[in-house]
C-alpha positions as CSV (number, residue, x, y, z in Angstrom):
1,M,94.2,72.6,132.9
2,D,96.5,74.7,130.7
3,I,97.8,73.6,127.3
4,P,101.5,72.9,128.3
5,R,100.3,70.6,131.0
6,K,98.0,68.7,128.5
7,L,100.9,68.4,126.1
8,G,103.1,67.1,128.9
9,I,100.6,64.4,129.7
10,L,100.5,63.3,126.0
11,I,104.3,63.1,125.9
12,Y,104.4,61.3,129.2
13,T,102.0,58.6,127.8
14,A,104.0,58.3,124.6
15,V,106.9,56.6,126.4
16,P,104.8,53.7,127.8
17,A,103.2,53.4,124.4
18,I,106.5,52.7,122.7
19,V,108.1,50.6,125.4
20,G,105.0,48.9,126.6
21,G,104.0,48.1,123.0
22,G,107.3,46.2,122.6
23,I,106.8,44.4,125.9
24,V,103.2,43.4,125.0
25,Y,104.4,42.1,121.6
26,H,107.2,40.1,123.2
27,F,104.8,38.3,125.6
28,F,101.9,37.8,123.2
29,G,103.6,37.8,119.8
30,S,100.7,39.4,118.1
31,Y,99.9,42.9,117.0
32,I,96.2,42.6,118.0
33,Q,97.1,42.8,121.7
34,V,99.5,45.7,121.0
35,I,96.7,47.6,119.3
36,I,94.4,46.9,122.3
37,F,97.1,48.1,124.6
38,E,97.6,51.3,122.6
39,I,93.8,52.0,122.5
40,L,93.7,51.6,126.3
41,L,96.6,54.1,126.7
42,V,94.8,56.6,124.3
43,L,91.6,56.3,126.4
44,A,93.6,56.9,129.6
45,A,95.3,59.9,128.1
46,I,92.0,61.4,126.9
47,G,90.5,60.8,130.3
48,L,93.4,62.7,132.0
49,I,93.3,65.6,129.6
50,R,89.5,66.0,129.9
51,N,89.8,66.4,133.6
């Protein structure tokens, strides 16, 4: 996989991180769940890039 495609994947996962973090905080009202959500997104992005 070339570098522009990897950067595109990282940018594509940044949008759900921002919007999804706000939604998770709205439903749970705690930053711990937001941090867990962000960690899961980072792991998914790393998994996609390593492929």
